[in-house]
Every structure is written in structure tokens, then in C-alpha cells.
RODO-2510 file (C-alpha; in nm, 4 decimals, decimal comma):
residues 131
     n   res          X          Y          Z
     1     m     1,2102     1,1361    -1,8128
     2     n     1,5511     0,9961    -1,9724
     3     m     1,7250     0,6627    -1,9441
     4     v     2,0263     0,5310    -1,9661
     5     i     2,0756     0,1248    -2,0679
     6     g     2,3396    -0,0487    -2,1163
     7     g     2,5301    -0,3722    -2,0474
     8     a     2,7194    -0,4185    -1,6759
     9     c     3,0211    -0,2289    -1,6176
    10     q     2,9726    -0,0174    -1,9472
    11     g     3,0020     0,3015    -1,7705
    12     k     2,6126     0,4045    -1,7904
    13     r     2,6002     0,5771    -1,4349
    14     a     2,9380     0,8047    -1,5536
    15     c     2,7556     0,8701    -1,8657
    16     a     2,4641     0,9551    -1,6879
    17     k     2,5895     1,1999    -1,4508
    18     a     2,7972     1,3748    -1,7331
    19     l     2,4931     1,4041    -1,9407
    20     y     2,2413     1,5427    -1,6751
    21     p     2,4800     1,7101    -1,4243
    22     g     2,3644     1,8386    -1,0543
    23     k     2,0769     1,5882    -1,0166
    24     t     2,0849     1,3974    -0,7004
    25     w     2,1233     0,9783    -0,7741
    26     l     1,9776     0,6762    -0,5505
    27     d     2,0954     0,3075    -0,5614
    28     g     1,8053     0,0699    -0,7237
    29     a     1,9614    -0,1855    -0,5193
    30     v     1,9273    -0,0101    -0,1460
    31     c     1,6796     0,3324    -0,1978
    32     d     1,3760     0,3351     0,0562
    33     r     1,0391     0,2570    -0,1558
    34     e     0,8958     0,5823    -0,1880
    35     e     1,2273     0,7252    -0,2784
    36     i     1,2011     0,6637    -0,6460
    37     f     0,8896     0,8537    -0,6669
    38     t     1,0900     1,1594    -0,5700
    39     c     1,4627     1,1515    -0,6376
    40     e     1,6015     1,3525    -0,9643
    41     g     1,8044     1,0184    -1,0509
    42     i     1,8353     0,6653    -0,9794
    43     y     2,0800     0,3757    -1,0931
    44     h     2,0447    -0,0034    -1,0975
    45     l     1,6843    -0,0016    -1,1301
    46     e     1,6899    -0,3604    -1,2155
    47     e     1,7529    -0,4170    -0,8473
    48     y     1,4812    -0,1826    -0,7126
    49     i     1,2608    -0,4383    -0,9763
    50     r     1,4238    -0,7494    -0,8502
    51     r     1,3720    -0,6572    -0,4619
    52     e     1,0086    -0,5492    -0,4763
    53     m     0,9522    -0,8513    -0,6879
    54     k     1,1480    -1,0467    -0,3740
    55     a     0,8965    -0,8775    -0,1293
    56     g     0,6359    -1,0191    -0,3040
    57     e     0,4753    -0,6479    -0,4721
    58     a     0,3285    -0,6199    -0,7950
    59     m     0,4690    -0,4887    -1,0549
    60     e     0,2574    -0,4906    -1,3494
    61     d     0,1995    -0,0988    -1,2862
    62     f     0,4980     0,0219    -1,1453
    63     a     0,5924     0,1663    -1,4885
    64     e     0,2492     0,4179    -1,4727
    65     r     0,2873     0,4907    -1,1464
    66     l     0,6573     0,6344    -1,1977
    67     i     0,5579     0,8041    -1,5246
    68     q     0,2561     0,9695    -1,3021
    69     k     0,4524     1,0319    -1,0056
    70     n     0,8532     1,1309    -1,1175
    71     p     0,7997     1,2126    -1,5000
    72     e     1,1179     1,4138    -1,4769
    73     l     1,3357     1,1376    -1,3044
    74     v     1,7101     1,0021    -1,5004
    75     i     1,6829     0,5961    -1,5176
    76     v     1,9930     0,3968    -1,5462
    77     c     1,9474     0,0152    -1,5787
    78     n     2,1404    -0,2837    -1,6757
    79     e     2,0306    -0,4493    -2,0216
    80     i     1,9473    -0,8343    -1,8747
    81     g     1,7596    -0,9246    -2,1255
    82     y     2,0676    -1,0409    -2,3637
    83     g     2,2041    -1,4014    -2,3426
    84     l     2,0743    -1,7450    -2,2008
    85     v     1,7516    -1,7318    -2,0254
    86     p     1,7156    -1,8500    -1,6747
    87     i     1,6715    -2,1809    -1,5368
    88     d     1,5342    -2,0266    -1,2108
    89     a     1,1742    -1,9376    -1,2703
    90     f     1,1559    -1,6416    -1,0720
    91     e     1,4786    -1,5219    -1,2574
    92     r     1,2922    -1,5531    -1,5655
    93     k     0,9657    -1,3754    -1,4298
    94     f     1,2033    -1,0917    -1,3163
    95     r     1,3660    -1,0466    -1,6582
    96     e     1,0714    -1,0248    -1,8782
    97     q     0,9072    -0,8105    -1,6064
    98     t     1,2301    -0,5772    -1,5934
    99     g     1,2305    -0,5809    -1,9758
   100     r     0,8495    -0,4876    -1,9725
   101     i     0,8912    -0,1872    -1,7553
   102     c     1,1775    -0,0498    -1,9272
   103     t     1,0235    -0,0611    -2,2591
   104     k     0,6688     0,1528    -2,1433
   105     l     0,9574     0,3879    -1,9653
   106     a     1,1483     0,4328    -2,2752
   107     a     0,8250     0,4909    -2,5245
   108     f     0,7708     0,7997    -2,2194
   109     s     1,0923     0,8664    -2,2209
   110     k     1,2164     1,2137    -2,4052
   111     r     1,5407     1,0619    -2,4467
   112     v     1,6905     0,7175    -2,4513
   113     d     2,0830     0,6724    -2,4544
   114     r     2,2691     0,3193    -2,5141
   115     v     2,6123     0,2888    -2,3324
   116     v     2,8812     0,0251    -2,4603
   117     c     3,2504     0,0956    -2,3519
   118     g     3,1772     0,4195    -2,2082
   119     i     3,0485     0,5529    -2,5150
   120     a     2,7006     0,6904    -2,5689
   121     n     2,4659     0,5995    -2,8585
   122     t     2,1009     0,7980    -2,8691
   123     i     1,8763     0,5688    -2,9611
   124     k     1,6016     0,7989    -2,8702
   125     g     1,6108     1,2038    -2,8725
   126     g     1,8464     1,4245    -2,8499
   127     m     2,1499     1,4613    -3,0678
   128     e     2,4087     1,4882    -2,7962
   129     n     2,6148     1,1834    -2,7245
   130     e     2,9196     1,2880    -2,5178
   131     c     2,9790     1,1400    -2,1763
***
């Protein structure tokens, strides 16, 4: 497993595609529930988590299931834990759950890159940082 994280519109997807060429990518905002367990790469993981939570799915063991079923997955996810704490209770729970999931996935990942302004900074693993 590998991860590419960063703020919205920072070039994460383009960077991930350059770092991991030839992967087939899914959009977490629209993919089917089971596709995430077999795909090569997913972007908008946070939107997948949001959809599942809105549908009433328990996400507490999601990271463990993903690690077990798809350990070679490349994940692209927005960092959503910065800034103001949302007033809406669901948004707070979503933000916290996404942070917990990403923490577990990053701990398992071989490599984690953080992208800012289209520039990757490897924060875990590998030495390359060219996108």
C-alpha cells in the first residue's frame, strides 16, 4: 500500500499517476462498494468514506479490511483535518473517522507522499519525490 495526501486541488492525483504509472484508478466519490477492495488505485478516499457513513455503514474496521483485502492499493486522499472544526455533528464525525482510517493506512503503507502546490514530499519510505 502507498498513499498520496494533501490539501484540495494541490496536484495529488497527477502526482500519484506519475509516481505509479500504469495503475487503473477509481473515483471514491462514485465507485461501487466492493470495487475498492480490488482496484489498483483510488482517489477521493475521503469521499468514499463520506458516502459509506451517510449510508449508515460502520467504518471502524474499514482500514483493517482494506489492508487485508487490497494491500497493494495506492490511495489518494484529501487532508481534511485542518482548519475550523465543523459545526455539523456528522461532518465532525466524518472528519474524525477519516483521520483515524488514514492514520492506520499510513502506518501500514510502504510509502506516503504529501503534495503541496504540485510538489511531493516523501514523508515515509522511498527517496524519490518527482511528480
